[in-house]
N, C-alpha and C positions, 0 to 999 in steps of 0.2 A: 407579703402575703396577706390577704384578708383576711377577718375571722369567720368568715364562713368557707375559707379554703382548706381549714381543719375540721367542719364538721363533716361526718360519713358514716355510715353504718356501721352497726356493732361488729367487731373485727370475730371470725370464725372460733377464735380462742372462749368466747364468753360463750358460747351454746356448751360449752364442756358438762354445763350442770342441767343440761335444758332438755326437753322432753326430745323425740324426733321433730322434725321441722314440720311443718303445714307443706301443703301442696305448693310449688313453687309459682311465685306472681309471675306474669309474661313480663318480658324485657320492656316492653312498652308502657307498660302501667308504671313500672317501677322508675325508669326515665322521666316520665311526666311526673311523678308525686316528687320526686328527686328534685326538679327544676321549680316546683312549686316552694316546697320547703326551704332551697334555699334563697329563693327571692324575698319568704315571708320572716326568714331566722336570723335579721340581723342583731336581734336583742343580745345582750352579753347576759342575762339572768337567767339562773337555772333553778328551778322549782322543784321541790322534794316533798311526796305526801307521803305517810304512815298511816297505816291502819290496820288494827287487827279485828277481822271481820269476822272471827270467831265461825269460821266453816265458809269455804268460797262458792257452795252449791249454788244459793240463791242469786247470784251475779251472772251465774254460766248460763241463766233460765231466758230460752230466745222470747221476745218481746210478740205480742200477737199482732198481726200485723196482713193486710194483704198486697203489701210491697215485698218484691223479692230480695230489697235491702234491707229488713227487719235486722235493729240493733240487739244488743243485751243489755242489762242494767248494767255489765262492768265497763262497756262501752259508753254509755249515759253518765256515768260518773265520772269518767274521763274526760267527756266533753262539759261535762257542767262546773269540773274545776280547771277548765281552760286547758286543758291538754299537758298536765305536767309532765317534766321531763322524766322523774322516778317515780312510779308509786310502789312502795316498800307496802308488802302485806304480811302480816302475821296469824298463826293460827290458820292456814288455809283446809288444814287436815284432808290430805292427800295422800293415800298408800300411795309410796314409795314404786311397786309395781303397776300402778294404774296409770298408764303411761295416756291412756285415752282420753280421760280429764285431764293429764295437762297439756295435752295437745287442746281440748277445749277451751282452755283458760287464754292462749292466744287468739284462738279463733273468736271468742267473746270479747278479746281487748280490740279487734279488727273490724269484724262485721260492718259492713254498713258503712264503711270510711269512704267519705266523698275524696275527689281528686284534690283537693285543697285542704284536707285534714291529715294529720300525723299518724302513722301507725306505730306498733311496739312488739317489742322483744319482750319473752318471756325466759326467766332463770329461777330453779328451784333449789333449796335445801329441804329435802324429807328424811322423816326418819330412816336409821338402820341399825337402831339398838334394837336386838333381839330379846331383850330382858326388860328393859325400863321405857319402851314407845310400841307397846305392842296391843294399847287399849283400843275398842271400836275396831277392830279388824285392821289395825296402823292407821287408822284414821285420825292421829292425834298430831300435835302441833304442826310441826310446817312454816316455812316462809318463801314468799314468790316475788319477786322483783320485775315489774314491769319497766323497760328500759325503752323514750324514744328512739324510734330508728335515724331520726334525724339529728339527733344531740352528737358530744364529742363521743369521742371511740372510748370506750372502756373494756375490762377482762373483768367476770365474774367467777368466783372460786369459792369453795365452802372451806372451813379450817379442819384439819385432822382432827381435833378435838370435840367438834360436834358432829356426835352422834346420834341427837335426837332432834334434827330437822330445824334450828334453830339460828344457824349464822347464815349469811350472803354476802361477801366482802366484793366491793364494785370498785376497782382501781382505775382512774383517768389515766390516758394514754401519754396528755399534752397538758395538763395542768396538774400541780402539785397536791390533790386531794384524793382520799379513798373514805368512800360510802360505807359503810357495814348495816345489814338492814339487820334487826336481831329481835326474838322473841328469848327474853330472858327468863331463868329457870324460877318457877314460884317456888316457894321455899314450903314445907309442908313435912309432918311429921312421919310421912308415907315412908315406906324405906327404899332406900337406894340400892340397886343389885350392880356389882359388879360386871360390866360388859362383855368381858373374856369369860368368867365363870359362873356368873349368877349368883353368887353368893352375895348376901348380905353385905352393904357397906355403908354403915350409917343411914341415915335419913335424905330427903330432898333438901332439908335445911343446911346439911353440911354442903350437898350437889350443887346448894345455890352457891355458896362460897366459894366452892374448886370454881366453879362457872365466873366468878366474879374475878377471879385470878387469873383465869384463861384469857378474859376479855382484856383485863388490862394487859398483858404481855403483849396480845396480838396491838393494842391500841401504840404500847410504848415501843414495839418494834415497828410500825410504821411512822412515827415520829423521828425513830432514829436515822430514817430514809429522807428526813427533811420534806416529810409530807405531812398533810393534815387531817385527822381524823372527825369525819359527820357520823356519829352515831343514831340512828333512829329507830324505835321500834317500842314494843310493850316491854319495859323494864321490869315490870312487878315490884315495884318499891314506890313509895310515897314518899320525896326526900325531904319534909319538914310540915310542920304541923297546919299549915294552912294548905297542905294538899290533899287533905283528907277531911269530909263532910260527913255529918256531923261530926267525928272523932277520927283520930289517926289510929290505925291499927297498932295495937302495942299488946295483945294479949295473943298466944303463951309470947313470952320472952325473947323468945328465939326471931321474932319478927321486928323487934329493938335492935339487935343485934346485926338483923343482916343489912337492915337501913345503913346503920352506923358504918358497916364494912362497904357498902355504897359509897356513900358520900364521901369515905376516906378515899376510896381508891381513884374516884371520876369526879368527884365535886370540890374538893377541899382544895382551895387556893394555896395553902400553908404546907400541906402534905410533902413531906421529903421523897416519897414513893411513887404518889398518884400521878393521874393524867393533869390533875389540875382543869379541867374541861368546865366549860360554861355551859348553864342550862340555859337556852337561847330564850325561852319564855320568859323566866324568872329576872332574864338581862336586860330583857324589853318591855318586860309588861308588868314589872315591879312586883306588889303582893296581888296584883289583879284575882280574883278567884274564879278559875275554871278546871273544868276537870274531864279526864276523857274516860273514864269508867261510870257506866250507870247500868247496874244490873237491871235486869228484867223483872216485871213482875210488882214493882214499886213505882210510886210515883215520881216522877221525873223530879231530879234534883232532891230527892228524902235522904240516898245514902250514893256516896260518888266519890271518887279518888284519881288525884291524877297521877298514872301510873305508867302511862306513854308520855316518854319523853324525846326530845332532841337535843343531844350534850355534843357540845362542839369543841375541839383541840380550841385553846384560848388563842393560837396563833391568829387563828381566823375572826375574832372578834379584836384582838387589842391591836396586832401587827399589821396584816392586810386588810382588817375592816371590812372582810366580803358579805358579812352577814347584815340583810338588806330588810327583812322583817320578817316574821311568824306570827302562828295562832292557834288556837285551837277552837275547831266546828263544835260546839259544845250546845247543839241541839237536837230535840227529837229528830229531826229529818236527817239528818247526815248519819244520825247514826245507825239508821236503814234496820237490817235485820239482825245485825250484831247488839253486844253490849258495850263497846266502846265506839267514841267517834272517831273522825279522823283529825290531824294535826299536819302541819306544812311549814315549812320553811325556804326564803328564797334567799339564795346569793348573787351576787355580782362577781362573775369571772372575768370583766374586762383586764384587768391589771394583770391576769394571770395569762389570759391570750394576747396581751400588748406586748408582755415581756417575752412570751414565745415567737411573734411575730419578728421582734428585733433580735431577736439569734440566730433565725432564719438570715433575715437581710444579712 
């Protein structure tokens, strides 16, 4: 079996967390695009982008044009970054009941697509906690993932513990990889309310630590099934001193506790109970100083942090060596309307695909 033979459109199960589908494309157009993507998709490289967009609205505004195939900023972003296989977005700020905006995301991702260009499907995890995620008319938090229709088959799901629209799980069908798009809890002294009763149950700092435990349990359960984890997103933690400029956040002291808990659970290679994951940017770029958060209203580079991370199961680096490259788009242009910049990682799936082929043969 050739590598292209295992590439197909996403399964219907991946639609379980998506909005109602757009009007169906004609069979002829689908067939034409499938043929073209099959002929150009011989590479085994998988490209993953992550970006906290701080509200997806500006990416859905149609470009002014006198042509009928005018595109959207979201489509232009995908094109500018050479059509990533996954675009993991955080803080999209879409109300769960707003299916019209959810459909617009897929429209904006695909409008103006040429016959030789890929198309995308969309998946969402949006807030459903009536006590802790109700601000701004429910337009808080929220994650969305755009997956290329010509890439390997995946199924999307939301874990039971995620009531605030923070986590999207994407499990590949033919390779041993699970990608998790996450907008991790930001620790504050604000109260956290029991999602069932509404009663105060500690602070958002306490909730952040519980979230760390949930995420660790999720990752460990995946690895127990002999699959690797790739965590992408805004993790609201700057792991080390060089990840904050001019200073690392140390006050109040709970931020120090949160950071230590994150590092122990996800990055400490000597932890007996943690993931022992690898921060791929630090692994490949050493102590190079780049940042993902640049607050608005200040000169570029005056105050910034590396809180958006890509963390990989150690096996992806040490054993299978599939991590090819990674970087941070640390510049004002790529920040766009947001206060975060995108970051990306490339994986080489050839070893996995060759193993799958040998089993079939």
